[in-house]
MARGUVO-485362 format. One record per residue (C-alpha): residue number from 1; x, y, z. Coordinates in Angstrom, 1 decimal. Layout:
<nodes>
<node NUM; <X; Y; Z>>,
...
</nodes>
This chain:
<nodes>
<node 1; <6.2; 3.1; 30.1>>,
<node 2; <9.5; 1.7; 29.0>>,
<node 3; <10.5; 1.7; 25.3>>,
<node 4; <13.4; 0.6; 23.1>>,
<node 5; <14.2; 2.4; 19.8>>,
<node 6; <16.3; 0.6; 17.3>>,
<node 7; <18.1; 2.2; 14.4>>,
<node 8; <21.6; 3.2; 13.2>>,
<node 9; <24.2; 5.9; 13.9>>,
<node 10; <22.7; 7.2; 17.2>>,
<node 11; <25.1; 9.9; 18.6>>,
<node 12; <24.3; 11.5; 22.0>>,
<node 13; <20.6; 11.5; 21.0>>,
<node 14; <17.7; 13.4; 22.5>>,
<node 15; <14.0; 12.5; 22.1>>,
<node 16; <10.8; 14.3; 21.3>>,
<node 17; <7.2; 13.2; 20.9>>,
<node 18; <5.2; 15.0; 18.1>>,
<node 19; <1.6; 14.4; 19.2>>,
<node 20; <-2.0; 15.0; 18.2>>,
<node 21; <-5.2; 15.2; 20.3>>,
<node 22; <-7.6; 13.1; 18.1>>,
<node 23; <-11.1; 14.3; 17.6>>,
<node 24; <-10.4; 17.9; 18.5>>,
<node 25; <-10.9; 21.0; 16.3>>,
<node 26; <-8.4; 23.6; 15.4>>,
<node 27; <-4.8; 23.5; 16.4>>,
<node 28; <-4.5; 20.1; 18.0>>,
<node 29; <-0.9; 19.2; 17.6>>,
<node 30; <1.8; 19.6; 20.2>>,
<node 31; <5.3; 18.3; 21.2>>,
<node 32; <6.7; 16.8; 24.4>>,
<node 33; <10.5; 16.7; 25.0>>,
<node 34; <11.9; 13.6; 26.7>>,
<node 35; <14.4; 14.9; 29.1>>,
<node 36; <15.8; 11.6; 30.4>>,
<node 37; <17.3; 8.8; 28.4>>,
<node 38; <18.2; 5.6; 30.3>>,
<node 39; <20.9; 4.4; 28.0>>,
<node 40; <21.9; 4.3; 24.3>>,
<node 41; <24.3; 2.7; 21.8>>,
<node 42; <24.9; 3.4; 18.2>>,
<node 43; <21.9; 1.1; 17.3>>,
<node 44; <19.6; 1.2; 20.4>>,
<node 45; <18.0; 3.7; 22.8>>,
<node 46; <16.3; 2.6; 26.0>>,
<node 47; <14.0; 5.2; 27.6>>,
<node 48; <10.9; 5.7; 29.6>>,
<node 49; <7.9; 7.6; 28.2>>,
<node 50; <6.3; 10.1; 30.6>>,
<node 51; <2.6; 10.3; 31.0>>,
<node 52; <2.3; 14.0; 32.0>>,
<node 53; <0.3; 17.0; 30.9>>,
<node 54; <-0.6; 17.8; 28.1>>,
<node 55; <-0.7; 14.1; 27.3>>,
<node 56; <-4.1; 12.4; 27.7>>,
<node 57; <-5.5; 9.0; 26.9>>,
<node 58; <-6.1; 8.6; 23.2>>,
<node 59; <-3.2; 10.9; 22.1>>,
<node 60; <-1.2; 9.7; 19.2>>,
<node 61; <2.5; 10.6; 19.1>>,
<node 62; <5.4; 10.1; 16.6>>,
<node 63; <8.8; 9.4; 18.2>>,
<node 64; <11.6; 11.8; 16.9>>,
<node 65; <15.3; 11.1; 17.6>>,
<node 66; <17.7; 14.0; 17.3>>,
<node 67; <21.4; 13.5; 17.2>>,
<node 68; <23.9; 16.0; 18.6>>,
<node 69; <24.5; 17.6; 15.2>>,
<node 70; <20.8; 18.4; 14.8>>,
<node 71; <19.9; 15.7; 12.3>>,
<node 72; <16.7; 13.8; 13.2>>,
<node 73; <14.6; 10.8; 12.2>>,
<node 74; <11.0; 10.0; 12.8>>,
<node 75; <10.1; 6.6; 14.1>>,
<node 76; <7.0; 4.6; 14.8>>,
<node 77; <3.9; 6.1; 16.4>>,
<node 78; <2.6; 5.3; 19.8>>,
<node 79; <-0.8; 5.7; 21.3>>,
<node 80; <-1.5; 6.6; 24.9>>,
<node 81; <-4.3; 4.4; 26.0>>,
<node 82; <-6.4; 4.5; 29.2>>,
<node 83; <-7.1; 1.5; 31.3>>,
<node 84; <-10.3; 0.8; 29.3>>,
<node 85; <-8.3; 0.6; 26.0>>,
<node 86; <-11.1; 2.5; 24.3>>,
<node 87; <-10.5; 4.2; 21.0>>,
<node 88; <-10.7; 8.0; 20.7>>,
<node 89; <-13.9; 9.4; 19.2>>,
<node 90; <-14.3; 8.9; 15.5>>,
<node 91; <-14.5; 11.9; 13.2>>,
<node 92; <-15.1; 12.5; 9.5>>,
<node 93; <-12.1; 12.3; 7.2>>,
<node 94; <-11.8; 13.3; 3.6>>,
<node 95; <-14.5; 11.6; 1.4>>,
<node 96; <-13.7; 9.3; -1.4>>,
<node 97; <-14.0; 10.4; -5.0>>,
<node 98; <-17.0; 8.1; -5.5>>,
<node 99; <-19.4; 6.3; -3.1>>,
<node 100; <-18.3; 2.7; -2.5>>,
<node 101; <-20.2; -0.1; -0.7>>,
<node 102; <-18.5; -3.5; -0.4>>,
<node 103; <-15.1; -2.2; -1.5>>,
<node 104; <-11.9; -3.9; -0.5>>,
<node 105; <-9.8; -1.7; 1.8>>,
<node 106; <-6.0; -2.2; 2.5>>,
<node 107; <-3.3; -0.2; 4.0>>,
<node 108; <0.2; -0.5; 2.5>>,
<node 109; <3.6; 1.2; 2.8>>,
<node 110; <5.6; 2.0; -0.3>>,
<node 111; <8.4; 3.0; 2.1>>,
<node 112; <8.9; 2.9; 5.9>>,
<node 113; <7.9; 6.6; 6.0>>,
<node 114; <4.8; 6.6; 3.8>>,
<node 115; <1.4; 5.0; 4.1>>,
<node 116; <-1.5; 4.8; 1.6>>,
<node 117; <-5.0; 3.5; 2.1>>,
<node 118; <-6.5; 1.8; -1.0>>,
<node 119; <-10.1; 1.2; -1.9>>,
<node 120; <-10.8; -1.3; -4.7>>,
<node 121; <-14.1; -1.9; -6.4>>,
<node 122; <-17.4; -1.8; -4.5>>,
<node 123; <-20.7; -0.6; -5.8>>,
<node 124; <-23.1; 2.3; -5.4>>,
<node 125; <-26.3; 0.2; -5.1>>,
<node 126; <-28.3; 0.1; -1.9>>,
<node 127; <-29.8; -3.1; -0.4>>,
<node 128; <-28.7; -6.7; -1.1>>,
<node 129; <-29.1; -8.3; -4.5>>,
<node 130; <-27.5; -11.4; -5.9>>,
<node 131; <-29.4; -11.5; -9.2>>,
<node 132; <-27.6; -8.9; -11.4>>,
<node 133; <-29.0; -5.6; -10.1>>,
<node 134; <-25.7; -4.5; -8.5>>,
<node 135; <-23.6; -1.9; -10.4>>,
<node 136; <-20.1; -3.1; -9.4>>,
<node 137; <-17.1; -0.8; -9.9>>,
<node 138; <-13.7; -1.6; -11.4>>,
<node 139; <-12.0; 1.5; -10.2>>,
<node 140; <-9.4; 1.9; -7.4>>,
<node 141; <-8.5; 5.0; -5.4>>,
<node 142; <-5.9; 5.8; -2.8>>,
<node 143; <-5.2; 8.4; -0.1>>,
<node 144; <-1.9; 9.1; 1.7>>,
<node 145; <-1.9; 9.1; 5.5>>,
<node 146; <0.7; 10.9; 7.4>>,
<node 147; <2.5; 9.8; 10.5>>,
<node 148; <-0.1; 11.3; 12.8>>,
<node 149; <-2.9; 9.5; 10.9>>,
<node 150; <-4.2; 12.6; 9.0>>,
<node 151; <-5.7; 11.7; 5.6>>,
<node 152; <-5.0; 13.8; 2.6>>,
<node 153; <-7.2; 13.8; -0.6>>,
<node 154; <-8.4; 10.6; -2.3>>,
<node 155; <-7.4; 10.2; -6.0>>,
<node 156; <-8.4; 7.6; -8.5>>,
<node 157; <-5.6; 5.2; -9.6>>,
<node 158; <-4.6; 4.8; -13.2>>,
<node 159; <-4.9; 1.0; -13.2>>,
<node 160; <-8.4; -0.5; -13.0>>,
<node 161; <-9.3; -4.0; -11.8>>,
<node 162; <-9.5; -6.6; -14.5>>,
<node 163; <-13.2; -6.9; -13.8>>,
<node 164; <-15.7; -5.1; -11.7>>,
<node 165; <-15.8; -6.4; -8.1>>,
<node 166; <-18.0; -5.8; -5.1>>,
<node 167; <-18.7; -7.5; -1.7>>,
<node 168; <-14.9; -7.6; -1.6>>,
<node 169; <-12.1; -7.7; 0.9>>,
<node 170; <-8.4; -6.8; 0.6>>,
<node 171; <-5.1; -7.4; 2.5>>,
<node 172; <-1.6; -6.1; 2.1>>,
<node 173; <1.4; -8.4; 2.3>>,
<node 174; <4.7; -6.7; 1.8>>,
<node 175; <4.8; -4.8; -1.5>>,
<node 176; <1.5; -6.3; -2.8>>,
<node 177; <-2.2; -5.8; -2.3>>,
<node 178; <-4.4; -8.8; -2.6>>,
<node 179; <-8.2; -8.5; -3.4>>,
<node 180; <-10.9; -11.1; -2.8>>,
<node 181; <-13.1; -10.0; -5.7>>,
<node 182; <-16.3; -11.4; -4.1>>,
<node 183; <-19.0; -10.6; -6.6>>,
<node 184; <-19.0; -9.3; -10.2>>,
<node 185; <-22.3; -7.5; -10.0>>,
<node 186; <-24.1; -10.5; -11.5>>,
<node 187; <-22.8; -13.5; -9.5>>,
<node 188; <-20.3; -14.5; -6.8>>,
<node 189; <-16.7; -15.2; -8.0>>,
<node 190; <-13.7; -17.1; -6.9>>,
<node 191; <-11.2; -14.7; -8.4>>,
<node 192; <-8.2; -13.3; -6.5>>,
<node 193; <-6.4; -10.2; -7.9>>,
<node 194; <-3.3; -8.5; -6.8>>,
<node 195; <-1.3; -5.4; -7.6>>,
<node 196; <2.3; -4.4; -6.7>>,
<node 197; <2.8; -1.3; -4.6>>,
<node 198; <5.2; 0.6; -6.7>>,
<node 199; <8.5; 1.2; -4.9>>,
<node 200; <10.0; 4.7; -5.2>>,
<node 201; <13.5; 3.2; -4.6>>,
<node 202; <13.3; 0.9; -7.6>>,
<node 203; <13.5; 3.6; -10.2>>,
<node 204; <16.1; 4.8; -12.8>>,
<node 205; <18.8; 7.2; -11.5>>,
<node 206; <19.5; 9.9; -14.2>>,
<node 207; <22.6; 11.6; -15.4>>,
<node 208; <23.1; 13.7; -18.6>>,
<node 209; <25.8; 14.3; -21.2>>,
<node 210; <25.6; 17.6; -23.1>>,
<node 211; <27.1; 18.3; -26.5>>,
<node 212; <26.9; 21.2; -28.9>>,
<node 213; <26.5; 20.0; -32.5>>,
<node 214; <26.2; 22.0; -35.7>>,
<node 215; <23.3; 20.5; -37.7>>,
<node 216; <24.3; 19.4; -41.2>>,
<node 217; <21.1; 20.8; -42.7>>,
<node 218; <21.8; 24.3; -41.2>>,
<node 219; <18.8; 24.5; -39.0>>,
<node 220; <18.7; 25.6; -35.4>>,
<node 221; <17.6; 23.0; -32.8>>,
<node 222; <14.8; 24.0; -30.4>>,
<node 223; <17.3; 23.7; -27.5>>,
<node 224; <19.3; 26.5; -29.1>>,
<node 225; <17.1; 29.2; -27.4>>,
<node 226; <18.1; 27.8; -24.1>>,
<node 227; <15.9; 27.3; -21.0>>,
<node 228; <15.3; 24.8; -18.2>>,
<node 229; <14.2; 21.3; -19.1>>,
<node 230; <13.1; 18.6; -16.6>>,
<node 231; <13.5; 14.9; -17.4>>,
<node 232; <12.2; 11.8; -15.7>>,
<node 233; <12.5; 8.1; -16.7>>,
<node 234; <10.5; 5.0; -15.7>>,
<node 235; <10.9; 1.3; -16.5>>,
<node 236; <8.3; -0.7; -18.3>>,
<node 237; <7.6; -4.5; -18.0>>,
<node 238; <6.2; -7.0; -20.5>>,
<node 239; <3.1; -9.0; -20.2>>,
<node 240; <4.9; -12.0; -18.8>>,
<node 241; <6.2; -10.1; -15.8>>,
<node 242; <5.0; -11.9; -12.7>>,
<node 243; <4.7; -8.8; -10.5>>,
<node 244; <3.6; -6.0; -12.8>>,
<node 245; <2.5; -7.5; -16.1>>,
<node 246; <2.5; -4.9; -18.9>>,
<node 247; <3.1; -2.3; -16.2>>,
<node 248; <5.4; 0.6; -15.5>>,
<node 249; <7.5; 1.7; -12.5>>,
<node 250; <7.4; 5.0; -10.7>>,
<node 251; <9.7; 7.5; -12.5>>,
<node 252; <13.1; 8.3; -11.0>>,
<node 253; <13.9; 11.6; -9.4>>,
<node 254; <13.5; 14.6; -11.7>>,
<node 255; <16.6; 15.9; -13.3>>,
<node 256; <16.7; 19.6; -14.4>>,
<node 257; <19.0; 20.8; -17.2>>,
<node 258; <19.6; 24.5; -17.7>>,
<node 259; <20.9; 25.5; -21.1>>,
<node 260; <22.1; 28.9; -22.3>>,
<node 261; <21.0; 30.4; -25.6>>,
<node 262; <23.2; 29.7; -28.6>>,
<node 263; <23.9; 32.7; -30.8>>,
<node 264; <23.9; 32.3; -34.6>>,
<node 265; <21.7; 30.6; -37.1>>,
<node 266; <23.1; 27.1; -36.7>>,
<node 267; <24.1; 24.8; -33.9>>,
<node 268; <22.1; 23.0; -31.3>>,
<node 269; <22.5; 21.3; -27.9>>,
<node 270; <22.2; 17.5; -28.0>>,
<node 271; <21.4; 15.9; -24.6>>,
<node 272; <22.1; 12.3; -23.9>>,
<node 273; <20.1; 11.1; -20.9>>,
<node 274; <21.9; 8.2; -19.0>>,
<node 275; <20.6; 5.8; -16.4>>,
<node 276; <21.4; 2.4; -14.9>>,
<node 277; <19.3; -0.5; -16.1>>,
<node 278; <16.4; -1.9; -14.0>>,
<node 279; <16.4; -5.7; -13.8>>,
<node 280; <13.5; -7.3; -15.7>>,
<node 281; <12.6; -4.1; -17.5>>,
<node 282; <11.4; -4.6; -21.1>>,
<node 283; <11.9; -0.9; -21.9>>,
<node 284; <11.8; 2.6; -20.6>>,
<node 285; <9.6; 5.7; -20.9>>,
<node 286; <11.4; 9.1; -21.1>>,
<node 287; <9.4; 12.1; -19.9>>,
<node 288; <10.3; 15.8; -20.4>>,
<node 289; <8.8; 19.2; -20.0>>,
<node 290; <7.6; 21.1; -23.1>>,
<node 291; <10.2; 23.3; -24.9>>,
<node 292; <9.4; 27.0; -24.3>>,
<node 293; <7.7; 26.4; -20.9>>,
<node 294; <10.7; 27.1; -18.8>>,
<node 295; <8.8; 27.6; -15.5>>,
<node 296; <6.9; 24.3; -15.8>>,
<node 297; <7.8; 21.1; -14.0>>,
<node 298; <5.0; 19.1; -15.6>>,
<node 299; <6.5; 16.4; -17.8>>,
<node 300; <4.9; 14.5; -20.6>>,
<node 301; <5.8; 11.3; -22.5>>,
<node 302; <8.7; 12.1; -24.9>>,
<node 303; <9.8; 8.7; -26.1>>,
<node 304; <9.4; 5.0; -25.2>>,
<node 305; <12.3; 2.5; -25.8>>,
<node 306; <11.9; -1.2; -26.1>>,
<node 307; <14.3; -4.0; -25.2>>,
<node 308; <16.9; -4.2; -22.5>>,
<node 309; <20.0; -2.0; -22.5>>,
<node 310; <22.9; -3.5; -24.4>>,
<node 311; <25.5; -2.0; -22.0>>,
<node 312; <25.8; -1.3; -18.3>>,
<node 313; <24.2; 2.1; -19.0>>,
<node 314; <21.0; 3.0; -20.7>>,
<node 315; <20.9; 6.1; -22.9>>,
<node 316; <18.4; 8.2; -24.8>>,
<node 317; <19.6; 11.1; -27.1>>,
<node 318; <17.4; 14.2; -27.3>>,
<node 319; <18.2; 16.7; -30.0>>,
<node 320; <15.1; 18.8; -29.4>>,
<node 321; <14.2; 18.5; -33.1>>,
<node 322; <11.3; 16.1; -32.5>>,
<node 323; <7.7; 16.9; -31.5>>,
<node 324; <7.0; 18.2; -28.0>>,
<node 325; <6.2; 15.6; -25.3>>,
<node 326; <2.6; 14.3; -25.0>>,
<node 327; <1.4; 15.9; -21.8>>,
<node 328; <-1.7; 13.7; -21.8>>,
<node 329; <0.6; 10.8; -20.9>>,
<node 330; <2.0; 11.3; -17.4>>,
<node 331; <4.3; 9.2; -15.2>>,
<node 332; <2.8; 7.4; -12.2>>,
<node 333; <2.4; 9.3; -8.9>>,
<node 334; <3.8; 8.3; -5.5>>,
<node 335; <1.5; 5.7; -3.9>>,
<node 336; <0.5; 4.2; -7.3>>,
<node 337; <-0.2; 0.5; -7.7>>,
<node 338; <1.0; -1.5; -10.6>>,
<node 339; <-1.3; -3.5; -13.0>>,
<node 340; <-3.9; -5.6; -11.3>>,
<node 341; <-3.6; -9.2; -12.4>>,
<node 342; <-5.3; -12.5; -11.5>>,
<node 343; <-3.4; -15.1; -9.3>>,
<node 344; <-4.5; -18.5; -8.0>>,
<node 345; <-8.3; -18.8; -7.9>>,
<node 346; <-10.2; -19.9; -4.7>>,
<node 347; <-11.7; -23.4; -4.8>>,
<node 348; <-15.2; -21.8; -4.4>>,
<node 349; <-16.8; -18.4; -4.9>>,
<node 350; <-17.0; -16.3; -1.7>>,
<node 351; <-19.1; -13.1; -2.1>>,
<node 352; <-19.0; -11.1; 1.1>>,
<node 353; <-16.3; -13.4; 2.5>>,
<node 354; <-13.3; -12.2; 4.5>>,
<node 355; <-9.7; -12.3; 3.5>>,
<node 356; <-6.9; -12.6; 6.1>>,
<node 357; <-3.2; -12.8; 6.2>>,
<node 358; <-0.5; -13.9; 8.7>>,
<node 359; <3.2; -14.5; 8.8>>,
<node 360; <4.3; -18.1; 9.3>>,
<node 361; <4.8; -18.7; 13.1>>,
<node 362; <8.4; -18.4; 14.1>>,
<node 363; <11.1; -16.2; 12.8>>,
<node 364; <10.5; -16.5; 9.0>>,
<node 365; <9.9; -13.2; 7.2>>,
<node 366; <9.5; -14.7; 3.7>>,
<node 367; <6.6; -17.1; 4.2>>,
<node 368; <3.1; -15.8; 4.8>>,
<node 369; <-0.4; -17.3; 4.6>>,
<node 370; <-3.4; -15.9; 2.9>>,
<node 371; <-6.9; -16.9; 4.0>>,
<node 372; <-10.5; -16.7; 2.7>>,
<node 373; <-13.3; -17.2; 5.2>>,
<node 374; <-17.0; -17.8; 4.8>>,
<node 375; <-19.1; -15.9; 2.3>>,
<node 376; <-21.7; -17.0; -0.2>>,
<node 377; <-21.1; -19.2; -3.2>>,
<node 378; <-24.4; -19.0; -5.1>>,
<node 379; <-26.2; -16.1; -6.8>>,
<node 380; <-29.7; -16.8; -5.5>>,
<node 381; <-29.6; -17.7; -1.9>>,
<node 382; <-28.3; -17.2; 1.6>>,
<node 383; <-26.2; -20.4; 1.8>>,
<node 384; <-23.6; -19.1; 4.1>>,
<node 385; <-20.3; -20.9; 4.0>>,
<node 386; <-18.6; -22.2; 7.2>>,
<node 387; <-15.4; -23.3; 5.4>>,
<node 388; <-12.2; -21.5; 4.9>>,
<node 389; <-9.2; -22.0; 2.6>>,
<node 390; <-5.6; -20.9; 2.6>>,
<node 391; <-2.6; -20.4; 0.3>>,
<node 392; <1.1; -19.9; 0.9>>,
<node 393; <2.8; -16.6; -0.1>>,
<node 394; <6.5; -16.9; -0.7>>,
<node 395; <8.4; -13.6; -0.7>>,
<node 396; <11.7; -12.8; -2.4>>,
<node 397; <12.8; -9.5; -0.7>>,
<node 398; <13.9; -6.5; -2.7>>,
<node 399; <17.4; -5.2; -2.8>>,
<node 400; <18.9; -2.1; -4.3>>,
<node 401; <18.5; -3.4; -7.8>>,
<node 402; <15.7; -6.0; -7.7>>,
<node 403; <12.0; -5.5; -6.9>>,
<node 404; <10.3; -7.6; -4.3>>,
<node 405; <8.4; -10.6; -5.8>>,
<node 406; <5.8; -12.9; -4.4>>,
<node 407; <4.4; -16.3; -5.5>>,
<node 408; <1.0; -17.5; -4.4>>,
<node 409; <0.4; -21.3; -4.2>>,
<node 410; <-2.9; -23.0; -5.1>>,
<node 411; <-5.6; -22.7; -2.5>>,
<node 412; <-6.5; -25.6; -0.2>>,
<node 413; <-9.7; -26.0; 1.8>>,
<node 414; <-8.9; -26.6; 5.5>>,
<node 415; <-10.4; -29.5; 7.5>>,
<node 416; <-11.6; -27.1; 10.2>>,
<node 417; <-14.6; -24.8; 9.9>>,
<node 418; <-16.1; -21.7; 11.5>>,
<node 419; <-18.5; -22.3; 14.3>>,
<node 420; <-21.3; -21.2; 12.0>>,
<node 421; <-21.5; -20.4; 8.3>>,
<node 422; <-21.8; -16.6; 7.7>>,
<node 423; <-21.1; -13.8; 5.3>>,
<node 424; <-20.6; -10.1; 5.4>>,
<node 425; <-17.7; -10.6; 7.7>>,
<node 426; <-14.3; -9.2; 8.5>>,
<node 427; <-11.1; -10.6; 10.0>>,
<node 428; <-8.1; -9.3; 11.8>>,
<node 429; <-4.7; -10.8; 12.7>>,
<node 430; <-3.1; -10.4; 16.1>>,
<node 431; <0.6; -10.9; 16.8>>,
<node 432; <3.0; -9.5; 19.4>>,
<node 433; <4.1; -6.6; 17.1>>,
<node 434; <0.6; -5.2; 16.3>>,
<node 435; <-1.1; -6.1; 19.6>>,
<node 436; <1.5; -5.9; 22.4>>,
<node 437; <-1.2; -5.3; 25.0>>,
<node 438; <-2.5; -8.9; 24.5>>,
<node 439; <0.8; -10.3; 25.9>>,
<node 440; <1.1; -12.9; 23.1>>,
<node 441; <4.1; -15.2; 23.1>>,
<node 442; <6.8; -14.3; 20.6>>,
<node 443; <6.1; -15.7; 17.1>>,
<node 444; <2.5; -16.5; 17.9>>,
<node 445; <-0.2; -15.3; 15.5>>,
<node 446; <-4.0; -15.5; 15.8>>,
<node 447; <-6.8; -14.6; 13.4>>,
<node 448; <-10.2; -13.5; 14.6>>,
<node 449; <-13.2; -13.8; 12.3>>,
<node 450; <-16.0; -11.5; 13.1>>,
<node 451; <-19.8; -11.8; 13.2>>,
<node 452; <-22.0; -11.7; 10.2>>,
<node 453; <-25.2; -13.0; 8.5>>,
<node 454; <-26.0; -16.7; 8.8>>,
<node 455; <-28.3; -19.0; 6.7>>,
<node 456; <-31.8; -17.6; 6.5>>,
<node 457; <-30.6; -14.1; 7.1>>,
<node 458; <-30.1; -14.2; 10.9>>,
<node 459; <-27.5; -12.0; 12.3>>,
<node 460; <-24.7; -13.7; 14.3>>,
<node 461; <-22.8; -12.7; 17.4>>,
<node 462; <-20.1; -15.3; 16.8>>,
<node 463; <-16.4; -14.4; 16.8>>,
<node 464; <-14.1; -17.3; 15.9>>,
<node 465; <-10.4; -17.3; 16.7>>,
<node 466; <-7.8; -19.6; 15.4>>,
<node 467; <-4.1; -19.9; 16.1>>,
<node 468; <-1.9; -20.1; 12.9>>,
<node 469; <0.0; -23.3; 12.7>>,
<node 470; <3.3; -23.8; 10.9>>,
<node 471; <1.5; -25.3; 7.8>>,
<node 472; <-0.9; -22.4; 7.7>>,
<node 473; <-4.0; -24.2; 9.0>>,
<node 474; <-5.8; -22.7; 11.9>>,
<node 475; <-6.3; -24.4; 15.3>>,
<node 476; <-9.8; -23.0; 15.7>>,
<node 477; <-11.0; -22.9; 19.2>>,
<node 478; <-13.5; -21.1; 21.5>>,
<node 479; <-16.3; -19.0; 20.0>>,
<node 480; <-16.5; -15.7; 21.9>>,
<node 481; <-20.0; -14.8; 22.7>>,
<node 482; <-21.9; -12.7; 25.2>>,
<node 483; <-19.7; -11.5; 28.1>>,
<node 484; <-16.8; -13.6; 26.7>>,
<node 485; <-15.9; -11.1; 24.0>>,
<node 486; <-18.8; -10.5; 21.6>>,
<node 487; <-20.1; -7.0; 20.9>>,
<node 488; <-22.0; -6.1; 24.0>>,
<node 489; <-24.8; -4.2; 22.2>>,
<node 490; <-25.9; -7.3; 20.3>>,
<node 491; <-25.4; -9.2; 17.1>>,
<node 492; <-23.8; -7.5; 14.1>>,
<node 493; <-22.7; -8.1; 10.5>>,
<node 494; <-20.0; -6.4; 8.4>>,
<node 495; <-18.2; -4.8; 11.4>>,
<node 496; <-14.7; -3.3; 11.1>>,
<node 497; <-12.1; -5.2; 13.1>>,
<node 498; <-8.6; -4.3; 14.1>>,
<node 499; <-6.0; -5.2; 16.7>>,
<node 500; <-3.8; -2.9; 18.7>>,
</nodes>
């Protein structure tokens, strides 16, 4: 299999595959060295992957490029597939912190090297009930996933949904996660919420200025006994911020300051913490370790500033004379989402509907379309919707100083419909980058909408497919059924769908 790796600063590179045998117990990772490289430039490597022992169908590998000086970088993963294209056997991963039925699931990347899976809302009620007997959840949790697909431990996010949501669906576009709320626990809803994926690169960079002052009142400052102190600073945003209203950024990298002990009865260190301003910030939170806990790296909230900086540098002066930090208030962890907030509402409620997303066909990277398919609009019936609606997402990309922002247009009901109304459905988007095996033409995008439950409670085997048009509408065609693409074992509802 031929492959092209693009990047920067390639210098007499060699290649290695770090792989995992999925579904096996014990030590199941291994590496394969690529001994032959066809050609390379400073920005491109052309090579051929071997398919030799110990590689077998279903193995997942990460591509590692090693320069002549020993520096390396990890690139996208590849999967060795057999002629059947079957997935490897499923196995149990780490459980969530709470049981969740009908939660919205979305995968997002805070950076090119990190991935997190988010589960928003859901309920812990068995059966199907539209009349208020569902205990919907407003909590969100996340789990990091490494390059080989191994899940770590789930943790509950600090920010909750604005309301409880279940029978939901979620999608990621760029640095945002969108949630079709679906159902509040008492009735279907048309609400759409989103949260920003907090960017670890959009944080304050710290410096420090240290002075020794003699206190006028003759007291020793707490810094006078010396020790190691760790500082972190995050930015805050006001309620009018479009991306993270009343929210907070991730903290910048930790800065450690080691102070010697001052002899005598007077005198103290005064530390001035310095950082570059963050655009659109309404203030900053300064975190520090507790005085006297020299071996601790756990910081707590020391101070909160308001207003933008008046100079090109922001400062906070810490004399060590104030109270210790509040260790019950902690900075956000990597993988955190910002504040969830409501954006444009759907034209109709869609409990158990599906949400989908696609780039605009062509070469644009700043225009996407968001879709809502099917679902149920009423609280006391099985009136499955065949309609779908769409909205335009316009992205302003991030740079070194500015966060990515997105605007969502109003929703519009499309003229076309699904082949049959249904709910408890899922969708997946196919394009040449995520589904190269389908041999799609460059810039073409297709959305498949899966089977579900129809009017009267019948279970459907319909799978609709639509090609994304330049204006976001879908050119719906062919319903796959039976031997033409439906699930061979019969009709289903609520299946997981993916493309590869």
